[in-house]
N, C-alpha and C positions, 0 to 999 in steps of 0.2 A: 504494500500500500504506500501511497505517497506521503500521507500525513494523517494524524489524528489531532483535531482541534477540539478544545473544550468550551462549552457554552452553558449558560443558565437558561432555563425555559423563559425567564423574564426578558431575555435578550430579543425575543421574537413575539411581541404583542400582536394581536390580531390585525391591527391596521398596517403594521409593517409587513406581515406575511401576505396580506392582500395586495400590497404594492409589489412585493417581490414576485408574486404569482403571475400577475399579468393575465395573459390569455391561456395560460396552461391549466391543466385539470388537477383536482385533488380528490382522491378516493380514500375513504376510511373503511377499514375492514375489521370487524370484530370476529374473533374466533370462539366458537362454542361447540360443546358436545353434549348431547342429551339435554336433560333438564337441570343439570347442576348449577348453571348460571341463570336460571329462569328468573330468580328474584333480584339479580344484580344488573341484568342487561337493560331493563326499562329506563332506569335513571340515566345511564350513560348515553343511550341513543337519544333520549329526549333532550338531554343537555346539549348535545351537538346540534340538534334541530333548532333549539331555542337560541343558542348563542353563536353558532357558526354557519347558519344556513346560507349566508352570502359568500362564504369562503369555500365550503365543502360542496363539490359537485355531486357526489354519490356516496351513500352509506350502504355498506354490504354486511350481511351476516353470513360468515363462512361457517356452516353448521353441519353437524353430523347427527342425524336422528338415530336413536336407539330402538325405535319402533317403526311401524309402517305409516303412522298418521302424523299430521301436524302436532307438535308438542307445545308445552307451556313456554319454552324459550322463544320459539317462533312467534307465538301469539303475543307475548310480552313485547318483543321487538316491534311487531306491527302496530300494537297499541301506542307505542311511543312515537312511531313515525310510519304512517301508512305507505310512504313511498320507499321504504327500505327495500333493497334487493336481497332476497335470501338465496344463497348459493348452497344447494344441497350436495354435500360431498359424497353422499351415498350413491348419487347418480351421475357423477362426473368422472369420466375415464379418459384421460389423455392417452395417446397411442402407445406409450411405453409403460403404462401402469395397469395393474389389474385391480383387485379389490382390497389391497393392503390398507391398513389403517395406521394412524399416527399423526401427531401434530404437524410434522414436516410434510407428510404426504398430503394432508388436507390444505395446508398453506399453498402447496404447489397446484393442487386442483383448483383452488380459488383463483390463483394467478392465471391459470389456463383459461378459465371462464372469462376473466377480465380481458385477456388478449383476444379471444375469439368473438366476444359479444358486446363489449362495452367501450372499446377505444374510439370507435366511430371516426376513423381516419386520422386521429391524433398520433403523432410520433411517440415512440416509447420514452424518449428523453423529456417529453413535455407532459408526462403524466407522473404525478407523485402519489405513491401508495403508502398509507400509514396503517400498519398492523397493530391492533390493540388487543391485549388479553382482556377477557370479560370478568375475571374473578377479582379484580381490584376492589377493595372495600370502598363504598361510596364516599366516605369522608375524605379520601385522598384523591379521588378522580376529579378532573376539571378540564376545561377547554385547553389548558396549557399542555395537556398530553398530545393534542393534535398540533397546535401552533408551534410548540417547542420542538417537535420532531420534523414537521413539514418545513418550517422556516429555513433551516440550514440547507435542505435539499433544493428548495427554490433559490437559495443564494448561490448554489453551484456545487454542493457536495453530492456525492453519489449515494451515500448511505448515512443515516443518522441512527444512533443507538441510544436508548434511554439509560440513564444512570439515576440512582436515588439512594436514600438512606432507609433501611428497615432493620428491625432488631433481630430477625431470624434468618439471615441469608446464609444458611448452612452450606449449600452446595457451592456458592460463590466463595465463602471464606475457607472452606476445608478441602475443596476439590479444584475448582476452576482456576483461581488465582495462583495457588501453589503450582498447579500443573503448567500454566502458561509461563511461569518463571523457571521451569525446570531445565529446558533445553536452550542453550545459547546458539542462535543462528540469526544472521542479519535479517532474514525475512520474517522472523517471529518476534523480534524485540518489541514491536509496536503493540502486541497483544496485552502487555502489562500496563499500557496506558488506558485501557478500557476500565472505567470505574465499576461497571456492573456488566461483565462480559456475557452473561446468559439471560439478559432481560428479553422478554417477548415483545416489548413495545419498541418497534423499529419503524423507520421510514426509508424509502429509497425511490429512485426513479424506476419506472417499469423496465426500462433498459437494464438497470442494475440487477433487478430481481430475475430478469430473463437470462442474465449472463453468469449467474452463480449456480452451483449445484445445491440440491436440497437432500438432506438425510431424512429418513422416514419418521423417526421418533425422537428420542431424547437427544440425538446428536445434531439437530437442525441448527441451533444457534452456534454451536462450536464449528460446524462445517462452514457456515456462511462467514464467520469471523476468519477462519483459515483461508478461505477463498480470497478474501480482501487482502490477505498478506501476500498473495502470489499475483495480484493484479495491480494496475496503476489507478487505484481508487482513492478518492478523498473522503475521509470519514469524520463525522462529527459525534462527539460524546456529549450528550445533553442531560444536565441535572434537572430532573423533574421534581425534586424535593422529597418530602415524606411520602412513604408508600408502604402498603401492606396488602396481603391477600390471604385467603384461607390456606393454612399450612398443611403440607402433605405428611403422611405417616413416615416413620423411620425407614420401613421397608421400601416405600416408594422412592424416598430420597436415595437409598442405596441403588435402586434400579437406575435412577437418573444418573447417578455418579458413574456407574458401570458404562452406561451409554456414552457419556461424555469422554471418558477415558478411552473407550474403544474407538470412537470417532477420531479423537486426536491422534492416536497412534496409527490407525489405518491411513489417515490423510497424510501424515508425515512419511509413511512408507511409500505411498503412491507418488509422492513428490520427490523421492530420492533422498530425503533427509535422514531417515532411519532405515536400517536393514536388519532383518532377523536371520539368524543362521542356525545350523545344526538341527534343522527340522522344526524350529519354533514357528508358531503361528498365532494370530490373534484369535482368541476364543469368542464364541457367540453365547456360551452358557455361563450364566451367573449362578454360582453355588454358594449357599449360605448354611453354615453350621452354627448352632447356638444352643444354649440351655435356657429354657423358658422359666417363668416365675414359679412354676411348680417343681423345678429341678429336673425336668424331663429333657433329654437330648433331642434336638430336632435338626432335620436337614431338609433344605428346599433347593430346587433348581428351577431356573427360568431361562427360556431361550429368548435372548434379547437381540437376535440378529435383526439388523435393519438395513434396508436398501439405501444405496446412494444413487440419486437420480441425476442424469445429465442436465445441463442447462436447458431451459425451456426453448431458447432460441433455436436449438437443434431439433426440436420436436414439432414446432408449429408448422402447419402445412405451407410449403413455399408460396403457392399462389395466394392463399389468404394472408400470409405474412407480408407479402409485398403490397397487398391491397390495403391492409390496415396500417402499414408503416410506409407511407409514401415518401418519407424524408430520406435524407442520405443515410447510407449504411455505415453507422459509426459505432456499432457494438464492439466492445473491447474484446480482445482475444484472451481466451482462458489458457493457462499453461497446460501443456500436454502431460 
């Protein structure tokens, strides 16, 4: 990456972002699964409608149903803004994907739909996409989540990543930051400048998101961060202030940590930075042995294999790609 610059969300008030935006487009995408965010999504969607309607061109719900019918999360989002576009990831299948699930796979499915249905002739560098997690507690969420992340991208950055303060950043403190400090290599040193490297709140041009690879599950943020290290991207780290959300169980945190470690080492092996010898390989199985509160020995195994998807720009149909992207072909090259 070329640089990481640090900003405060207050550096980009709505009026300034509106000026920076000009004739370009701004899409906001909330990611949800089932009904776990049903009680949280209404306030967030309504806040954007009430406070940012002149700035935001489209609001999307990137959603995975756990049943066959419209669920509470979808109804809540529609009640907050009847014009919201609901992207059902259950029914979106890019050419190189099957029915696999995961946060990264659903983000990629949503981006595929944006490319195919919603750009309406606008070039990929002229559309800014803001991804927001939906489980942020309402007292911390505000319009600054959108303006603070979109502002730097409209200013010229390829990618903006949220940073914030929260009391329980276990994966960040005990896995991601130590891991990203572990290996000295000129292309990796910038990773340590990300204040919250695994935040799900991010923004970028559609061109940027189409040029990086997505990992299927827990590795998605780590994979995108590493792709920025191997490309000539400008990155903004934006402080959104206080932040918190519903906390995961210890076992789920362990699974996330395994996925992050697995992605990190596989990515470095693919790029020639690390090499395994003497028959060694990266494992897909996370094994846990422990003694429970009753003094009973337990052992559990989880297959946490996740796919790495190629950049979407390689998947979009050539004819459609040219028709929705009539501007000059300036997509950055991804390292082989």
